[in-house]
Backbone as a ProteinNet text record, in pm:
[ID]
protein_1_A
[PRIMARY]
XXXXXXXXXXXXXXXXXXXXXXXXXXXXXXXXXXXXXXXXXXXXXXXXXXXXXXXXXXXXXXXXXXXXXXXXXXXXXXXXXXXXXXXXXXXXXXXXXXXXXXXXXXXXXXXXXXXXXXXXXXXXXXXXXXXXXXXXXXXXXXXXXXXXXXXXXXXXXXXXXXXXXXXXXX
[TERTIARY]
-6949.2	-6938.2	-6808.4	-6817.6	-6700.5	-6661	-6532.4	-6483.3	-6341.3	-6298.4	-6159.6	-6069.8	-5961.2	-5864.9	-5783.7	-5734.6	-5647.8	-5513.4	-5410.3	-5278.6	-5285.3	-5368.2	-5380.5	-5438.6	-5494.2	-5547.4	-5439.5	-5321	-5219.6	-5187.4	-5176	-5143.6	-5251.7	-5377	-5487.3	-5496.3	-5469.3	-5466.2	-5354.4	-5238.3	-5124	-5153.4	-5218.5	-5256.7	-5347.6	-5441.2	-5530.6	-5452	-5355	-5269.5	-5195.9	-5137.2	-5062.4	-5154.6	-5273.4	-5371.5	-5408.7	-5427.3	-5462.6	-5348	-5225.7	-5107.5	-5103.5	-5129	-5128.2	-5238.1	-5358.2	-5468.8	-5436.7	-5382	-5346.7	-5241.3	-5144.3	-5041.4	-5104.9	-5196.9	-5265	-5342.4	-5391.7	-5468.8	-5379.6	-5247.2	-5153.9	-5152.8	-5180.8	-5187.5	-5065.5	-4985.4	-4863.1	-4897.4	-4967.4	-5011.9	-4995.2	-4934.9	-4909	-4812	-4731.1	-4641.2	-4503.7	-4480.3	-4349.1	-4364.5	-4290.8	-4293.4	-4405.6	-4474.6	-4578.9	-4717.1	-4817.3	-4809.9	-4740.6	-4655.8	-4585	-4654.2	-4604.2	-4667.6	-4659.1	-4551.1	-4538.3	-4643.4	-4672	-4775.9	-4910.8	-4941.1	-5069.2	-5072	-4961	-4952.1	-4974.6	-4914	-4934.2	-5080.8	-5144.2	-5286.8	-5370.1	-5338.6	-5412.3	-5393	-5268.9	-5239.9	-5305.6	-5330.7	-5399	-5551.3	-5600.2	-5744.3	-5799.2	-5721.6	-5761.8	-5766	-5770.1	-5773.3	-5889.7	-5971.2	-6092.3	-6091.1	-6155.6	-6168.3	-6315.7	-6345.1	-6477.5	-6461.6	-6535.6	-6524.6	-6654.9	-6641.6	-6757	-6722.9	-6804.5	-6779.7	-6636.8	-6593.9	-6462.6	-6346.3	-6375.5	-6272.7	-6267.2	-6146.4	-6129.7	-6134.1	-6236.7	-6254.9	-6242.2	-6225.1	-6208.8	-6134.5	-6078.4	-6005.8	-6008.3	-5988.3	-5985.4	-5916.5	-5831.1	-5772.9	-5848.5	-5895.9	-5968.8	-5889.1	-5813.5	-5712.1	-5760.1	-5728.3	-5756.4	-5631	-5651.1	-5537.1	-5495.1	-5384.1	-5333.2	-5260	-5291.9	-5218.4	-5116	-4985.9	-4883.5	-4878.6	-4905.9	-4900.3	-5014.1	-5111	-5222.2	-5197.8	-5083.6	-5055.4	-5050	-4998.2	-4988.8	-5070.2	-5162.9	-5244.6	-5222.6	-5209.4	-5179.5	-5302	-5310	-5418.9	-5556.3	-5570.8	-5699.3	-5683.7	-5785.1	-5783.9	-5880.4	-5848.4	-5940.7	-6066.2	-6176.6	-6303	-6297.5	-6224.8	-6225.6	-6093.1	-6069.1	-5953.3	-5995.2	-6121.5	-6171.6	-6109	-6122.1	-6071.6	-6134.3	-6055.6	-6101.2	-6048.7	-6111.3	-6058	-5998.7	-5897.8	-5836.2	-5860.7	-5897.7	-5914.4	-5794.1	-5733.9	-5621.5	-5646.6	-5570.5	-5563	-5697.8	-5781.6	-5911.6	-5889.9	-5935	-5919.8	-6027.4	-6063.9	-6161.7	-6104.1	-6122.9	-6076.5	-6134.4	-6051.6	-6090.4	-6220.6	-6238.1	-6357.5	-6485.3	-6472.1	-6589.4	-6609.2	-6529.3	-6547.3	-6686.2	-6748.1	-6881.1	-6993.8	-6962.1	-7065	-7087.8	-7053.3	-7077.4	-7000.6	-6894.7	-6814.9	-6742.5	-6682.7	-6613	-6710.8	-6830	-6930.7	-6967.5	-6982.5	-7015.1	-6901.5	-6777.4	-6663.4	-6662.1	-6692.1	-6693.6	-6809.7	-6926.2	-7039.4	-7005.8	-6937.5	-6891.1	-6800	-6708.4	-6618	-6696.5	-6797	-6879.2	-6951.3	-7007.1	-7077.3	-6981.9	-6862.3	-6761.8	-6723.3	-6708.5	-6676.6	-6785.9	-6909.5	-7020.7	-7021	-6990.7	-6981.9	-6874	-6768.1	-6657	-6680.4	-6799.3	-6836.5	-6744.2	-6708.8	-6629.4	-6715.1	-6724.8	-6811.5	-6734.8	-6607.6	-6521.8	-6422.4	-6409.9	-6319.3	-6238.3	-6111.1	-6022.7	-5971	-5943.1	-5893.5	-5816.5	-5727.1	-5653.5	-5636.3	-5602.9	-5574.3	-5486	-5425.7	-5343.5	-5431.9	-5378.9	-5459.3	-5501.4	-5435	-5475.8	-5575.6	-5609.5	-5703.1	-5846.6	-5889.4	-6021.9	-6134.9	-6111.1	-6212.1	-6236	-6127.4	-6139.6	-6198	-6153.6	-6203.7	-6355	-6400.6	-6544.3	-6619.7	-6562.8	-6624.6	-6635.1	-6527.7	-6531.2	-6636.2	-6638.2	-6735.5	-6878.3	-6900.2	-7035.2	-7084.4	-6991.8	-7027	-7038.5	-7011.1	-7022	-6890	-6778.8	-6648	-6619.6	-6550.5	-6516.3	-6365.5	-6321.9	-6180.4	-6139.8	-6032.5	-5991.1	-5856.8	-5783.1	-5649.5	-5565.1	-5436.2	-5350.5	-5245.4	-5194.1	-5092.5	-4977.3	-4867.1	-4753.7	-4726.5	-4703	-4664.1	-4524.5	-4478.7	-4350.1	-4235.8	-4125.2	-4011.3	-3952.9	-3965.9	-3907.3	-3996.7	-4111.5	-4203.4	-4151.8	-4134.2	-4089.3	-4203.7	-4168.1	-4270.6	-4332.6	-4445.2	-4516.1	-4580.1	-4534.4	-4587.7	-4712.4	-4752.2	-4867.1	-4996.7	-5087	-5216.7	-5325.1	-5438	-5553.5	-5614.7	-5653	-5704.9	-5854.2	-5929.1	-6074	-6115.6	-6230.6	-6286.6	-6438.5	-6497.1	-6643.5	-6680.9	-6782.9	-6846.9	-6968.6	-6976.4	-7085.6	-7211.2
-21084.4	-21034.3	-21087.1	-21134.4	-21178.6	-21066.7	-21034.2	-20926.5	-20955.8	-20884.3	-20893.7	-20844.9	-20914.5	-20873.5	-20754.8	-20675.7	-20561.6	-20586.1	-20521.6	-20534	-20495.3	-20399.6	-20358	-20468.8	-20574.7	-20689.2	-20792.8	-20774.9	-20880.5	-20927.1	-20837.4	-20878.3	-20971.4	-20936.1	-21018.4	-21151.7	-21148.5	-21272.4	-21361.9	-21301	-21379.2	-21439	-21364.6	-21417.1	-21539.6	-21533.5	-21646.8	-21764.3	-21736.3	-21842.3	-21912.6	-21836.9	-21896.5	-21974.8	-21923.5	-21994.5	-22127.8	-22125.5	-22246.7	-22346.5	-22297.6	-22383.9	-22458.2	-22386.9	-22446.5	-22552	-22521.1	-22616.5	-22742.8	-22726.7	-22843	-22928.4	-22864.1	-22938.2	-23016.8	-22953.4	-23021.3	-23143.6	-23134.5	-23244.6	-23347.5	-23326.9	-23421.1	-23416	-23299.9	-23284.1	-23206	-23268	-23206.3	-23113.9	-23008.5	-22911.3	-22773.5	-22679.6	-22542.5	-22542.7	-22646.6	-22657	-22595.4	-22547.1	-22494.9	-22350.6	-22310.1	-22169.4	-22136.4	-22237	-22210.9	-22239.3	-22162.7	-22040.9	-21928.5	-21853.8	-21744.1	-21611.3	-21506.3	-21375.3	-21327.9	-21364.3	-21321.5	-21388.4	-21514.4	-21585.9	-21517.1	-21484.4	-21418.7	-21278.8	-21206.8	-21073.6	-21081.6	-21180.9	-21198.8	-21225.4	-21311.2	-21340	-21212.3	-21131.2	-21006.2	-20912.9	-20901.1	-20811.7	-20857.4	-20987.1	-21042.3	-21040	-20985.4	-20986.4	-21128.9	-21219.4	-21359.4	-21408.5	-21314.5	-21351.6	-21279.1	-21355.4	-21302	-21330.9	-21244.3	-21264.5	-21262	-21333.8	-21329.7	-21240.3	-21131.5	-21033.3	-21028.6	-21031.4	-21022.6	-20921.6	-20820.8	-20715.8	-20662.3	-20636.3	-20578.4	-20669.6	-20798.6	-20897	-20999.8	-21030.9	-21133.5	-21269.7	-21347.5	-21478.5	-21593.9	-21562.1	-21666	-21611.1	-21702.4	-21660	-21770.2	-21727.2	-21820.7	-21755	-21831.1	-21786.9	-21859.9	-21783.7	-21840.7	-21802.8	-21898.9	-21873.8	-21912.1	-21826.2	-21853.4	-21911	-21974.9	-22025.8	-22165.1	-22207.7	-22342.8	-22350.8	-22451.9	-22483.4	-22590.2	-22554.4	-22649.5	-22781.4	-22778.5	-22904.3	-22998.8	-22950.8	-23034.7	-23095.9	-23066.6	-23118.7	-23270.5	-23329.1	-23475.6	-23521.4	-23611.6	-23669.4	-23819.9	-23877.5	-24019.3	-24094.7	-24222.5	-24311.2	-24252.6	-24191.2	-24134	-24035.6	-23954.2	-23853.2	-23741.8	-23621.8	-23510.4	-23536.6	-23480.9	-23498.1	-23437.7	-23326.3	-23253.5	-23181.1	-23147	-23064.3	-22920.8	-22888.8	-22753	-22653.4	-22523.6	-22422.1	-22440.6	-22412.6	-22433.2	-22321.6	-22310.6	-22229.5	-22325	-22278.4	-22356.1	-22284.1	-22359.6	-22303	-22343	-22241.6	-22260.9	-22177.1	-22205.5	-22122	-22097.2	-22198.4	-22191	-22212.4	-22117	-22129.3	-22047.5	-22095	-22026.3	-22021	-21908.6	-21892.2	-22002.3	-22054.7	-22166.9	-22138.8	-22017.1	-21987	-21983.5	-21986.3	-21984.1	-22115.5	-22217.1	-22347.3	-22400.6	-22467.3	-22524	-22425.1	-22305.2	-22203.2	-22173.3	-22267.6	-22261.2	-22151.2	-22097.5	-21994.2	-22053.8	-22171	-22235.8	-22264.8	-22310.4	-22338.2	-22210	-22100.1	-21973.5	-21928.1	-21949.7	-21915.5	-22001.6	-22129.3	-22218.9	-22185.3	-22155.8	-22115.4	-21986	-21895.4	-21773.3	-21807.8	-21901.9	-21944.6	-22003.5	-22084.3	-22143.4	-22033.9	-21937.9	-21827.7	-21742	-21718.9	-21642.7	-21716.5	-21847.2	-21927.3	-21910.1	-21919.1	-21904.3	-21765.5	-21662.3	-21525.9	-21515.9	-21595.2	-21595	-21695.1	-21754.3	-21854.9	-21977.3	-22014.7	-22135.1	-22227.4	-22352.5	-22445.4	-22562.2	-22537.4	-22645.9	-22590.8	-22659.7	-22617.8	-22737.8	-22711.3	-22811.9	-22762.6	-22858.5	-22828	-22949.6	-22928.7	-23041.8	-23023	-23131.4	-23126.2	-23244.1	-23236.1	-23345	-23466.2	-23583.7	-23705	-23729.1	-23667.2	-23680.9	-23574.6	-23483.4	-23376.9	-23427.3	-23511.2	-23574.5	-23471.1	-23359.4	-23253.6	-23194.2	-23161	-23103.6	-23205.3	-23328.6	-23433	-23447.9	-23460.1	-23473.6	-23349.9	-23232.6	-23107.1	-23098.8	-23126.4	-23120.1	-23215.8	-23337.8	-23436.8	-23391.5	-23324.6	-23278.1	-23172.2	-23104.3	-23002.6	-23059.8	-23189.7	-23253.1	-23273.6	-23239.2	-23262.9	-23411.9	-23456.5	-23597.6	-23615.1	-23717.4	-23751.9	-23806.4	-23750	-23788.7	-23858.8	-23860.2	-23918.9	-23834.8	-23831	-23746.6	-23677.3	-23566.9	-23487.2	-23467.7	-23417.3	-23380.8	-23232.1	-23165.5	-23025.5	-23015.8	-22895.4	-22882.4	-22940.5	-22967.4	-23037.3	-22965.1	-22833.6	-22756.1	-22749.2	-22812.6	-22806.8	-22895.4	-22838.6	-22921.7	-23007.5	-23113.5	-23199.3	-23290.3	-23345.4	-23439.4	-23364.5	-23388.2	-23315.1	-23378.3	-23496.5	-23564.9	-23497.6	-23474.5	-23414.6	-23489.8	-23510.6	-23568.3	-23460.7	-23499.1	-23404.7	-23427	-23319	-23320.9	-23222.7	-23250.6	-23152.2	-23160	-23060.7	-23053.2	-22982.4	-23035.2	-22964.9	-22894.3	-22766.2	-22689.2	-22696.7
7689	7554.6	7493.1	7370.5	7296.7	7201.7	7203.4	7117.7	7073.9	6968.5	6926.3	7039.9	7060.1	7160.9	7109.6	7205	7175.3	7243.1	7192.3	7253.9	7401.8	7435.2	7575.2	7664.1	7604.8	7680.4	7712.4	7656.5	7661.1	7803.2	7899.1	8036.2	8091.7	8069.5	8121.6	8046.9	7916.1	7837.8	7889.3	7914.8	7962.9	8100.6	8185.9	8316.9	8301.4	8206.9	8181	8125.1	8039.6	7984.1	8098.5	8190.1	8301.2	8394.8	8418.5	8500.8	8435.4	8304.6	8230.5	8232.7	8218.8	8224	8357.2	8465.4	8599.3	8612.6	8563.4	8570.4	8490.4	8370.5	8288.9	8359.4	8421.9	8495.7	8610.2	8684.6	8794.6	8744.7	8622.6	8563.5	8493.8	8495.6	8435	8283.4	8227.4	8081.8	8033.9	7946.7	7894.9	7778.1	7809.6	7709.7	7773	7700.1	7747.7	7865.8	7880	7994.2	7969.4	7852	7818	7773.1	7676.9	7635.5	7536.5	7486.4	7386.8	7442.5	7416.9	7336.6	7414.2	7344.9	7409.1	7379.3	7440.8	7422.9	7278.5	7208.7	7069.3	6981.6	7007	6931.9	6951.4	7074.7	7105.5	7044.2	7054.7	6993.3	6842.9	6779	6634.4	6602.4	6681.7	6661.8	6674.8	6775	6796.4	6677.6	6633	6519.7	6390.3	6378.8	6260.2	6276	6387.5	6418.1	6421.6	6483.1	6492.5	6638.1	6731.9	6872.3	6938.8	7010.2	7071.6	7220.5	7295.5	7439.4	7477.9	7583.6	7644.5	7767.5	7766.6	7873	7952.3	8083.8	8172.9	8282.1	8294.9	8393.9	8384.4	8262.1	8230.8	8267.9	8285.9	8319.1	8206.3	8159.3	8056.3	8123.7	8087.6	8151	8051.5	7923.3	7822.8	7702.9	7624.2	7504.6	7400.4	7275	7164.2	7045	6978.2	6851.6	6741	6644.5	6530.5	6407	6356.1	6255.3	6115.1	6019.6	5878.6	5813.2	5700.3	5624	5666.1	5610.8	5632.9	5766.7	5844.7	5967.2	5930.5	5924.2	5876.3	5952.9	6084	6159.2	6121	6045.9	6002.9	5863.9	5804.1	5669.9	5666.5	5773.8	5781.4	5902	5876	5983	5982.8	6100.1	6115.6	6165.1	6125	6166.4	6139.5	6023	5986	5872.8	5854	5747.7	5785.5	5741.3	5759.6	5678.9	5719.9	5649.4	5510.5	5495.7	5369.3	5347.1	5221.2	5184.8	5159.8	5184.9	5159.6	5256.8	5230.1	5324.2	5462.6	5564.4	5701.2	5791.7	5906	6014.8	6117.3	6187.4	6294.8	6426.2	6527	6660	6744.7	6805	6897	7022.1	7125.7	7245.6	7313.5	7311.5	7378.4	7527.8	7608	7753.1	7823	7941.5	8025.7	8166.6	8232	8369.1	8457.9	8545.8	8632.3	8707.4	8755.5	8834.8	8751.8	8618.1	8531.4	8455.6	8487.8	8422.5	8456.7	8360.2	8381.8	8361.7	8313.5	8293.2	8144.3	8059.5	7914.9	7842.7	7902.9	7837.7	7716.7	7733.6	7621.6	7507.9	7541.3	7438.5	7363.7	7436	7371.1	7278.8	7320.8	7235.3	7108.9	7123.1	7007.2	6913.4	6967.1	6882.9	6810	6878.5	6814.2	6695.9	6716.1	6608.4	6490.9	6520.9	6415.5	6336.7	6407.6	6339.9	6258.1	6309.5	6234.6	6107	6116.3	5997.8	5892.2	5933.6	5839	5775.3	5855.6	5800.4	5693.4	5710.3	5614.7	5501.5	5500.1	5399.7	5404.6	5527.3	5551.4	5637.6	5595.7	5669.1	5730.6	5759.6	5805.7	5908.4	6022.7	6128.8	6176.7	6206.3	6264	6398.7	6486.9	6620.9	6670.9	6766.9	6823.3	6973.1	7041.1	7184.7	7222.9	7338.1	7390.2	7419	7395.7	7413.3	7557.7	7654.9	7795.2	7839.5	7750.1	7785.7	7765.4	7856.9	7847.3	7850.6	7918	7924.9	7786.9	7716.8	7582.6	7485.2	7493.8	7403.3	7419.1	7541.9	7567.9	7518.3	7543.4	7502	7349.5	7278.3	7131.8	7076	7128.2	7080.4	7108.8	7222.5	7256	7156.9	7091	6991.7	6850.8	6835	6704.8	6632.3	6695.6	6634.4	6635.7	6531.1	6520.2	6525.1	6598.3	6602.8	6466.8	6408.9	6274.5	6269.3	6379	6382.6	6476.1	6448.2	6530.2	6444.3	6498.7	6431.3	6529.1	6477.2	6561.1	6545.7	6658.7	6654.5	6593.4	6564.8	6496.6	6579.1	6510.9	6571.4	6691.6	6696.3	6805.4	6928.9	6923.5	7036.9	7149.7	7269.2	7381.3	7434.5	7502.3	7560.2	7455.5	7489.9	7403.1	7286.2	7162.7	7046.9	6984.8	7031.5	6972.5	7016.9	6920.4	6949.4	6872.4	6938.1	6870.5	6781.9	6661.8	6562.1	6542.3	6548.2	6533.6	6424.9	6362.5	6270.3	6271	6207.1	6196.2	6067.8	6002.5	5891.9	5951.5	5932	5991	5907.7
[MASK]
++++++++++++++++++++++++++++++++++++++++++++++++++++++++++++++++++++++++++++++++++++++++++++++++++++++++++++++++++++++++++++++++++++++++++++++++++++++++++++++++++++++++++

């Protein structure tokens, strides 16, 4: 079941974040390897009702932030262009517990995001990932997302700030 996250879920969400950080490191992907996303970012998402969890047998096994409004790091895109300037949702912090990888949990979270966008009368979504995250790239493309160029995370972001930028018209 996918539901809005609650502050009381924060410990389990954080555990999933740390598990994902470890998996990305094992895969040689410089993403989530530093302090971001931090607990305050996730808390803010929860308080804005923009953070969802996938719960199975009372265990949080997946998560996704579905953000409204302008994503400042998307203001400038290099070697390409966004499909549209229309209002969009941004997907961040998508993760699935390692033991549930390959069981379509991420796909269900993304379909949930697409349906939420339609409910909000928004037909456009943007997302990004590290250029070495071949799993995410393949996954986004399988859902119909198109590579549009690349963006840079904010100046204070440690590590490699370059991210491949994808979007989809629903």
